[in-house]
C-alpha positions as CSV (number, residue, x, y, z in Angstrom):
1,M,12.4,30.7,-11.2
2,S,16.0,31.4,-11.6
3,K,18.3,29.6,-14.0
4,Q,20.5,26.9,-12.5
5,T,22.9,24.1,-13.4
6,V,23.6,20.7,-12.0
7,S,26.8,18.8,-13.1
8,G,27.9,15.2,-12.7
9,N,27.6,11.8,-14.3
10,I,24.2,11.9,-16.1
11,V,22.4,8.6,-16.3
12,D,20.3,8.6,-19.5
13,V,17.8,5.8,-19.1
14,V,16.1,6.6,-22.3
15,H,19.2,6.0,-24.5
16,K,20.8,3.6,-21.9
17,R,24.1,5.5,-21.5
18,I,26.0,7.4,-18.8
19,Y,28.0,10.5,-19.6
20,K,29.6,13.5,-17.9
21,G,27.9,16.8,-18.3
22,T,25.7,19.6,-17.0
23,L,22.0,20.1,-16.9
24,H,20.8,23.7,-17.6
25,I,17.4,24.3,-16.0
26,E,15.0,27.2,-16.5
27,E,11.4,27.6,-15.4
28,G,11.4,24.1,-14.1
29,K,12.5,22.5,-17.4
30,I,15.8,21.1,-18.7
31,V,16.5,23.5,-21.5
32,N,19.9,22.2,-22.4
33,I,22.3,19.4,-21.6
34,I,26.0,19.9,-22.3
35,E,28.2,16.9,-22.5
36,H,31.7,17.7,-21.2
37,E,34.2,16.8,-18.6
38,V,33.1,17.9,-15.1
39,A,34.8,17.8,-11.7
40,E,31.7,16.4,-9.9
41,T,31.7,12.7,-9.3
42,Q,28.1,12.5,-8.3
43,Y,25.4,10.7,-10.4
44,I,22.3,12.4,-11.7
45,I,19.5,9.9,-12.2
46,P,15.7,10.2,-12.9
47,G,13.6,10.6,-9.8
48,F,12.3,7.4,-8.3
49,I,8.6,6.5,-8.9
50,D,6.5,4.1,-6.8
51,A,4.5,2.3,-9.4
52,H,1.7,1.3,-7.0
53,V,1.1,2.7,-3.6
54,H,-1.8,3.4,-1.2
55,V,-0.7,6.7,0.4
56,E,-3.2,6.1,3.1
57,S,-1.3,3.1,4.4
58,S,1.5,5.5,5.5
59,M,-1.2,7.0,7.8
60,L,-0.2,10.3,6.3
61,I,-2.1,12.7,4.1
62,P,-0.4,13.1,0.7
63,T,1.5,16.3,1.5
64,E,3.1,14.6,4.5
65,F,3.9,11.5,2.6
66,A,5.6,13.7,0.0
67,R,7.7,15.4,2.6
68,M,9.2,12.1,3.6
69,A,9.4,10.4,0.3
70,V,11.4,13.1,-1.4
71,C,14.3,12.5,1.0
72,H,14.8,9.2,-0.7
73,G,14.7,10.6,-4.2
74,T,11.1,9.8,-4.9
75,V,9.4,12.4,-7.1
76,A,6.2,10.8,-8.1
77,T,3.8,7.9,-7.4
78,I,1.0,6.0,-9.1
79,S,-1.4,6.3,-6.1
80,D,-4.5,4.2,-5.6
81,P,-6.9,6.1,-3.3
82,H,-9.3,3.2,-2.7
83,E,-8.6,3.1,1.0
84,I,-10.2,6.5,1.6
85,G,-12.6,5.7,-1.2
86,N,-14.0,2.9,0.9
87,V,-14.6,5.3,3.7
88,L,-15.8,8.4,2.0
89,G,-16.4,7.5,-1.7
90,V,-15.7,10.0,-4.4
91,K,-15.3,12.8,-1.8
92,G,-12.4,10.9,-0.4
93,V,-10.7,10.6,-3.8
94,Q,-11.2,14.4,-4.3
95,Y,-9.7,15.1,-0.8
96,M,-6.5,13.2,-1.8
97,I,-6.2,15.1,-5.1
98,A,-6.8,18.4,-3.5
99,N,-4.3,17.9,-0.8
100,G,-1.8,16.4,-3.3
101,N,-2.1,19.6,-5.4
102,K,-0.7,21.6,-2.5
103,T,2.8,20.1,-2.9
104,P,5.1,19.9,-6.0
105,F,5.4,16.1,-5.6
106,K,3.7,14.4,-8.6
107,F,0.9,12.2,-7.3
108,H,-0.9,10.4,-10.1
109,F,-4.2,9.2,-8.6
110,G,-6.5,6.7,-10.2
111,A,-10.2,6.0,-10.1
112,P,-11.0,3.2,-7.6
113,S,-12.4,0.2,-9.4
114,C,-13.7,-1.8,-6.4
115,V,-15.4,0.2,-3.7
116,P,-16.5,-1.7,-1.8
117,A,-14.0,-4.4,-2.5
118,T,-16.7,-7.1,-2.0
119,T,-20.4,-7.3,-1.0
120,F,-19.3,-9.4,2.0
121,E,-18.3,-6.5,4.2
122,T,-19.6,-3.1,5.4
123,A,-17.9,-0.2,3.7
124,G,-18.6,3.5,4.2
125,A,-19.3,4.3,0.6
126,E,-19.8,2.9,-2.9
127,I,-18.1,4.1,-6.1
128,T,-20.5,3.2,-8.9
129,V,-19.9,2.8,-12.7
130,D,-21.2,6.3,-13.2
131,D,-18.8,7.6,-10.5
132,V,-15.8,5.8,-12.2
133,T,-16.8,7.1,-15.6
134,S,-17.0,10.7,-14.2
135,L,-13.6,10.3,-12.4
136,L,-11.9,9.0,-15.5
137,A,-13.0,12.1,-17.4
138,N,-11.0,14.2,-14.9
139,P,-7.4,14.8,-16.3
140,E,-6.2,14.5,-12.7
141,I,-7.2,10.8,-12.7
142,H,-4.7,8.8,-14.6
143,Y,-5.9,5.2,-14.6
144,L,-8.4,2.7,-13.3
145,T,-7.0,1.3,-10.1
146,E,-6.5,-2.4,-9.3
147,M,-9.3,-4.6,-10.4
148,M,-9.5,-6.7,-7.2
149,N,-12.7,-8.4,-8.3
150,F,-11.0,-10.9,-10.5
151,P,-13.9,-13.3,-10.2
152,G,-16.1,-10.6,-11.6
153,V,-13.8,-10.4,-14.6
154,L,-13.7,-14.1,-15.1
155,F,-17.5,-14.5,-14.8
156,N,-18.4,-11.5,-16.8
157,D,-20.0,-9.4,-14.1
158,S,-21.7,-6.5,-15.9
159,E,-20.6,-3.8,-13.5
160,V,-17.0,-4.9,-13.5
161,L,-16.9,-5.0,-17.3
162,A,-18.6,-1.6,-17.5
163,K,-15.8,0.0,-15.4
164,I,-13.2,-1.6,-17.6
165,A,-14.9,-0.4,-20.7
166,A,-15.0,3.2,-19.2
167,A,-11.3,3.1,-18.7
168,K,-10.7,1.8,-22.3
169,K,-12.9,4.6,-23.6
170,A,-11.0,7.2,-21.6
171,G,-7.7,5.8,-23.0
172,K,-6.4,5.1,-19.5
173,P,-4.6,2.0,-18.3
174,I,-6.2,-0.6,-16.0
175,D,-4.3,-2.0,-13.0
176,G,-4.7,-5.6,-11.9
177,H,-4.9,-7.5,-8.6
178,A,-5.0,-11.3,-9.1
179,P,-3.0,-13.2,-6.5
180,G,-2.4,-16.8,-7.6
181,L,-4.2,-16.5,-10.9
182,R,-2.7,-18.8,-13.5
183,G,-3.3,-20.4,-16.9
184,E,-6.5,-19.8,-18.8
185,Q,-8.0,-17.7,-16.0
186,A,-5.0,-15.4,-16.0
187,K,-5.2,-15.2,-19.8
188,K,-8.9,-14.2,-19.7
189,Y,-8.3,-11.7,-16.9
190,I,-5.4,-10.0,-18.9
191,E,-7.3,-10.2,-22.2
192,A,-10.1,-8.1,-20.6
193,G,-7.7,-5.2,-20.8
194,I,-5.9,-5.4,-17.5
195,T,-2.2,-4.4,-17.8
196,T,-0.4,-4.8,-14.6
197,D,-0.2,-7.0,-11.4
198,H,1.6,-6.4,-8.1
199,E,0.3,-9.5,-6.3
200,C,2.6,-12.2,-7.7
201,F,4.2,-14.1,-4.9
202,T,6.1,-16.7,-7.0
203,K,8.2,-16.4,-10.1
204,E,6.1,-19.1,-11.8
205,E,2.9,-17.1,-11.4
206,A,4.6,-14.0,-12.7
207,L,5.9,-15.8,-15.8
208,D,2.4,-17.1,-16.5
209,K,1.1,-13.5,-16.5
210,L,4.1,-12.1,-18.5
211,K,3.4,-14.8,-21.2
212,Y,0.0,-13.2,-21.8
213,G,1.4,-9.7,-22.1
214,M,0.9,-8.4,-18.5
215,K,3.5,-6.1,-16.8
216,I,4.7,-7.2,-13.4
217,M,5.3,-4.9,-10.4
218,I,7.9,-6.2,-7.9
219,R,6.4,-5.3,-4.6
220,E,8.3,-4.7,-1.3
221,G,6.1,-3.1,1.3
222,S,5.8,-3.1,5.0
223,A,3.9,-6.4,5.1
224,A,4.1,-7.9,1.6
225,K,7.6,-8.7,0.5
226,N,8.0,-10.3,-3.0
227,F,11.3,-8.8,-4.1
228,D,13.5,-11.9,-3.5
229,A,11.0,-14.2,-5.2
230,L,10.7,-12.0,-8.3
231,I,13.9,-9.9,-8.8
232,S,15.5,-12.4,-11.3
233,L,12.7,-11.4,-13.7
234,L,14.2,-7.9,-14.1
235,D,17.0,-8.7,-16.5
236,E,14.9,-11.3,-18.3
237,Y,12.0,-8.9,-19.0
238,P,13.5,-5.5,-18.5
239,D,10.7,-3.6,-20.3
240,K,7.9,-5.4,-18.4
241,I,9.0,-4.8,-14.8
242,M,8.3,-1.9,-12.3
243,F,9.0,-1.5,-8.6
244,C,6.3,-0.6,-6.0
245,S,5.7,-0.6,-2.3
246,D,1.9,-1.0,-2.3
247,D,1.7,-0.3,1.5
248,K,4.4,1.6,3.4
249,H,4.1,2.3,7.1
250,P,5.5,5.7,8.3
251,N,8.4,4.3,10.3
252,D,9.5,2.3,7.2
253,L,9.2,5.5,5.0
254,V,11.6,7.3,7.3
255,V,14.2,4.6,6.4
256,G,13.8,4.4,2.7
257,H,11.6,4.0,-0.3
258,I,12.1,2.8,-3.9
259,N,15.8,3.7,-3.6
260,T,16.3,0.7,-1.3
261,L,14.9,-1.6,-4.0
262,A,17.4,-0.1,-6.5
263,K,20.2,-0.8,-4.1
264,R,19.1,-4.4,-3.5
265,A,18.6,-5.0,-7.2
266,V,22.1,-3.9,-8.0
267,A,23.5,-6.0,-5.1
268,K,21.8,-9.0,-6.8
269,G,23.7,-8.3,-9.9
270,C,20.9,-6.7,-12.0
271,N,21.9,-4.5,-14.9
272,I,22.0,-0.9,-13.7
273,M,19.9,0.4,-16.7
274,N,17.3,-2.2,-16.2
275,V,17.1,-1.3,-12.5
276,L,16.7,2.5,-13.0
277,R,14.3,2.0,-15.9
278,A,12.1,-0.1,-13.6
279,C,12.2,2.8,-11.1
280,S,11.3,5.5,-13.6
281,F,11.2,5.0,-17.4
282,N,8.9,2.0,-17.5
283,V,6.4,3.6,-15.1
284,V,6.4,7.0,-17.0
285,K,5.8,5.3,-20.3
286,H,3.1,2.9,-19.1
287,Y,1.0,5.6,-17.3
288,N,1.9,8.5,-19.6
289,M,3.1,10.4,-16.6
290,D,4.1,14.0,-16.5
291,V,7.5,13.2,-15.0
292,G,10.8,14.1,-16.6
293,L,13.5,11.6,-17.6
294,L,16.6,13.8,-17.9
295,Q,15.9,14.8,-21.6
296,V,15.9,18.3,-23.1
297,N,12.5,19.9,-22.6
298,D,11.6,17.5,-19.8
299,S,10.5,18.7,-16.4
300,A,13.6,18.8,-14.2
301,D,12.5,15.8,-12.0
302,F,15.6,14.0,-10.8
303,C,17.8,13.1,-7.8
304,V,21.5,13.2,-7.2
305,V,23.2,10.2,-5.6
306,T,26.7,9.5,-4.5
307,D,27.1,6.3,-6.5
308,L,25.1,3.7,-8.4
309,K,25.6,1.1,-5.7
310,D,24.2,2.4,-2.4
311,F,22.0,5.2,-4.0
312,Q,22.5,7.5,-1.1
313,V,20.4,10.5,-2.1
314,T,22.0,13.9,-1.6
315,Q,19.5,16.1,-3.5
316,T,16.0,15.7,-5.0
317,F,14.6,18.1,-7.5
318,I,11.0,18.4,-8.8
319,D,10.2,20.8,-11.6
320,G,13.7,22.3,-11.0
321,S,13.0,23.1,-7.3
322,L,15.2,21.5,-4.7
323,V,12.8,19.6,-2.4
324,A,15.2,17.6,-0.3
325,K,18.9,17.8,0.6
326,N,21.0,15.3,2.6
327,N,18.0,13.4,4.0
328,N,16.2,16.7,5.1
329,T,12.9,17.6,3.5
330,L,12.5,21.1,2.2
331,L,8.8,20.8,1.6
332,P,6.6,22.6,4.1
333,T,3.9,21.0,6.2
334,V,0.4,21.8,4.9
335,N,-2.5,22.6,7.2
336,E,-5.4,20.5,6.1
337,L,-9.0,19.9,7.2
338,E,-9.9,16.6,8.7
339,V,-12.7,14.5,7.1
340,N,-14.2,11.3,8.6
341,N,-17.0,8.8,8.6
342,F,-17.0,7.0,11.9
343,N,-20.3,6.1,13.7
344,C,-20.0,3.3,16.2
345,S,-20.4,3.0,20.0
346,P,-17.9,1.5,22.4
347,I,-18.2,-2.2,22.7
348,K,-18.5,-4.4,25.8
349,V,-16.5,-7.5,26.7
350,A,-19.7,-9.7,26.5
351,Q,-20.0,-8.8,22.8
352,I,-16.8,-10.6,21.8
353,K,-17.4,-13.8,23.8
354,C,-17.2,-16.9,21.6
355,L,-19.6,-19.6,22.6
356,A,-18.2,-23.1,22.5
357,T,-20.6,-24.7,20.0
358,A,-17.6,-27.0,19.2
359,E,-14.0,-27.0,20.3
360,M,-12.4,-27.6,16.9
361,V,-12.3,-24.2,15.0
362,K,-11.0,-22.9,11.7
363,V,-8.0,-20.6,12.1
364,I,-6.6,-17.8,10.0
365,E,-2.8,-18.6,9.7
366,V,-0.7,-15.6,8.8
367,E,2.7,-15.7,7.2
368,D,5.3,-13.1,7.8
369,G,5.9,-11.0,4.6
370,Q,2.8,-12.3,2.8
371,L,-0.7,-11.1,2.4
372,I,-2.1,-14.5,1.7
373,T,-3.2,-16.5,4.7
374,K,-3.6,-20.2,5.1
375,K,-6.6,-22.1,6.6
376,S,-5.8,-24.4,9.5
377,M,-7.5,-26.0,12.4
378,A,-7.1,-25.8,16.2
379,N,-8.6,-27.5,19.2
380,L,-9.5,-24.9,21.8
381,K,-10.6,-26.0,25.3
382,A,-13.8,-24.3,26.5
383,V,-13.7,-22.2,29.6
384,N,-17.1,-21.6,31.2
385,G,-18.7,-22.4,27.9
386,V,-16.7,-20.0,25.8
387,L,-13.6,-20.4,23.6
388,E,-10.6,-18.2,24.4
389,S,-7.1,-17.5,23.0
390,D,-4.5,-20.2,23.6
391,V,-1.1,-18.7,23.9
392,D,0.6,-22.1,24.1
393,Q,-0.7,-22.9,20.6
394,D,-0.2,-19.3,19.5
395,V,-3.9,-19.2,18.5
396,L,-5.4,-15.8,19.4
397,K,-8.8,-14.2,19.2
398,I,-9.3,-11.9,16.3
399,V,-12.2,-9.4,16.2
400,V,-13.7,-7.1,13.5
401,V,-16.1,-4.3,14.5
402,N,-18.2,-2.4,12.1
403,R,-17.2,1.3,12.4
404,Y,-20.0,2.7,10.3
405,H,-22.9,1.7,12.5
406,D,-23.5,-0.4,15.6
407,A,-23.5,-4.1,14.8
408,P,-22.5,-7.3,16.5
409,P,-18.7,-7.8,16.3
410,A,-17.3,-10.7,14.2
411,V,-15.1,-13.1,16.1
412,A,-12.6,-15.8,14.9
413,F,-9.1,-17.0,15.7
414,V,-5.6,-16.3,14.1
415,K,-2.3,-18.1,14.4
416,N,1.4,-17.0,14.2
417,F,1.1,-13.5,15.8
418,G,3.2,-14.7,18.8
419,L,1.5,-12.3,21.2
420,K,1.9,-13.5,24.8
421,S,0.0,-10.7,26.5
422,G,-2.2,-7.7,25.6
423,A,-4.0,-6.8,22.4
424,L,-3.5,-4.8,19.2
425,A,-6.2,-2.9,17.4
426,S,-6.4,-0.7,14.3
427,C,-8.9,1.1,12.1
428,V,-6.5,0.5,9.2
429,A,-8.2,-2.8,8.0
430,H,-8.2,-3.3,4.2
431,D,-10.3,-2.4,2.4
432,S,-13.4,-1.2,4.3
433,H,-11.4,0.0,7.3
434,N,-13.6,-1.4,10.0
435,I,-11.8,-1.9,13.3
436,I,-9.7,-5.1,13.6
437,A,-8.1,-6.4,16.8
438,V,-6.0,-9.4,17.9
439,G,-5.3,-10.2,21.5
440,V,-4.9,-12.6,24.3
441,T,-7.7,-11.6,26.7
442,D,-11.2,-10.3,26.0
443,D,-10.6,-7.4,28.4
444,D,-7.5,-6.2,26.5
445,I,-9.1,-6.7,23.1
446,T,-12.1,-4.6,24.2
447,T,-9.9,-1.8,25.6
448,A,-7.8,-1.7,22.5
449,I,-10.9,-1.5,20.2
450,N,-12.5,1.2,22.4
451,L,-9.3,3.3,22.2
452,V,-9.7,3.4,18.4
453,I,-13.4,4.2,18.8
454,K,-12.7,7.0,21.2
455,H,-10.4,8.7,18.7
456,K,-12.7,7.9,15.7
457,G,-9.8,6.0,14.1
458,G,-6.3,5.0,15.1
459,V,-3.8,2.3,16.0
460,S,-3.7,1.1,19.6
461,L,-2.3,-1.3,22.1
462,A,-3.7,-2.4,25.5
463,N,-2.0,-4.6,28.1
464,G,-3.7,-4.5,31.5
465,K,-3.5,-0.9,32.7
466,E,-1.2,0.0,29.8
467,A,-2.9,1.8,26.9
468,M,-1.2,3.4,23.8
469,V,-2.9,5.0,20.8
470,L,-1.9,6.8,17.7
471,P,-5.1,8.8,16.7
472,L,-5.9,8.8,12.9
473,P,-8.7,11.4,12.6
474,V,-8.7,11.7,8.8
475,A,-11.1,9.0,7.5
476,G,-10.0,7.0,10.5
477,I,-6.9,5.9,8.7
478,M,-4.7,9.1,8.3
479,T,-3.5,12.1,10.3
480,T,-2.5,15.6,9.4
481,T,0.3,15.5,12.0
482,N,3.9,15.8,11.0
483,G,5.0,12.6,9.4
484,Y,8.2,12.2,11.4
485,E,6.2,12.5,14.7
486,V,3.7,9.9,13.4
487,A,6.6,7.6,12.5
488,T,8.0,7.9,16.0
489,A,4.6,7.2,17.6
490,Y,4.0,4.2,15.4
491,E,7.5,2.9,16.0
492,K,6.8,2.9,19.8
493,L,3.6,0.8,19.2
494,D,5.4,-1.6,16.9
495,K,8.3,-2.0,19.4
496,R,5.9,-2.6,22.3
497,A,4.0,-5.2,20.4
498,K,7.2,-7.1,19.7
499,E,8.2,-6.8,23.4
500,L,4.9,-8.5,24.2
501,G,5.9,-11.5,22.0
502,V,5.0,-10.6,18.4
503,Q,7.4,-12.1,15.9
504,L,6.0,-10.6,12.8
505,E,8.1,-7.8,11.1
506,A,5.0,-5.6,10.6
507,P,2.3,-6.8,13.0
508,Y,-0.2,-4.0,12.5
509,M,0.1,-4.2,8.7
510,T,-0.3,-8.0,8.8
511,M,-3.3,-7.6,11.0
512,S,-4.9,-5.1,8.7
513,F,-4.8,-7.6,5.8
514,C,-6.6,-10.3,7.8
515,A,-9.7,-8.4,6.8
516,L,-8.9,-8.3,3.0
517,L,-11.3,-10.8,1.6
518,V,-10.0,-10.7,-2.0
519,I,-6.8,-12.4,-1.0
520,P,-7.0,-16.2,-0.1
521,E,-7.4,-18.3,1.9
522,L,-9.2,-17.3,5.1
523,K,-10.1,-13.8,6.3
524,L,-12.5,-12.1,8.7
525,S,-14.9,-9.3,7.8
526,D,-17.3,-7.4,10.0
527,K,-20.0,-9.9,8.8
528,G,-18.1,-13.1,9.6
529,L,-15.4,-15.6,8.7
530,F,-14.8,-15.7,4.9
531,D,-13.3,-18.4,2.7
532,G,-11.3,-16.5,0.0
533,T,-10.9,-19.6,-2.1
534,S,-14.6,-20.5,-2.5
535,F,-15.5,-16.8,-2.1
536,K,-18.2,-17.2,0.5
537,F,-18.7,-17.1,4.2
538,T,-17.8,-20.2,6.2
539,S,-18.5,-21.4,9.7
540,L,-16.0,-20.8,12.5
541,Y,-16.4,-24.4,13.7
542,A,-14.8,-27.3,11.8
């Protein structure tokens, strides 16, 4: 690699100063930094890091995710591969690592802690204590991923505690997932050794966890948006805050990544050093990452921005190589094999009929920008002895179909989608990635589900004779296709859903979390309606 120099206003987040100078780079390392007057007015800042993301939610394999992320100055991620882990187990994690190694982008994958997420759903695989211990011994595994089974921690589940102990023995940090946990329960969860949480949706909850020593990730993804609720914490607890997206759909990744959070934080009046440390320094130090911070002998991982207000990225460097320039990726597409685990037959309309045992039903009530759902009630009039969607009440049928083997679909009702016609379906359904669908008529719901089944994974829309599908042949949740093409295809689906009445900002992402049982209050798995507060199945009928 040839020698090179980059000059401008150097932002040193380690020593909290900004100075004019020139970086001297050789063999991917910063070998010298000379402080002197320079003509360049640009700012050189550490590359952005997403402190918690499921790459799979971008619907892209890691190399394609990287191609898009570098355009926004992102050089690394803390990546939780439990989505593919739920489909393919350890082999899925290994697939992500192997593909990630084919790009200079610095993926830091973890060992999934909760596969399956619960015993109340059908997953494609299990990652045992022995599997976790083996993964943690791999230097390419950097941490134990989010411990979603917080009841297991609170009630001393032996398997949960064994996984935590394995991470401690390996000297690797443990990520948390504890939405709404407060007081003594939060204290016990944190004292078990869990170091971070990205699920806080109120400042009060975050303060409770900070009090007991936990670090808080401010999340702003495609569905869950907690930035506004939590950003005031940054200047109060600058060493305890990181930024993350958690889940980022491809059309959103085209627009921006962690750079947009930096811009919003500065606009809110946050201290610039605190902002940039939350995007880089705090993450590097917490996870002991192999990512440079603009110091001599560091890897040359940084981006160049026009100013410290808008964070318009003009160049991104990883290990001294220019990987993006003026919003154009310079990373090549990687040809990758497709792996999958998809074994169900097409369904028939009769299978999703809901017999009118009673007309008063429990309803999953979604909230835009949140993963938590509320439990409400609705009175649905029976038609020929069955309950159907009621557009006037905005109460629609929701269905989950087991993708791993043929089984009766689970049926319930959901509120606040706004759909007036048609149906949406997806095999991106956290965390087991069975097929989930929401729709107005049984015919459209069935068509949308069968489109996903036909392609052995995907995102679809059906409306009478209209049928649209984005195939996702990698584990049923990703594709090897060019990321920008995927973003365009997904954008068309999203736009059409909104034309059919959906008011949600990210309808497919919101739908995908309606199957995530570890977040309260009411969810639907392939096995039935689930009360996330009491953590047990519940009857559909009130």
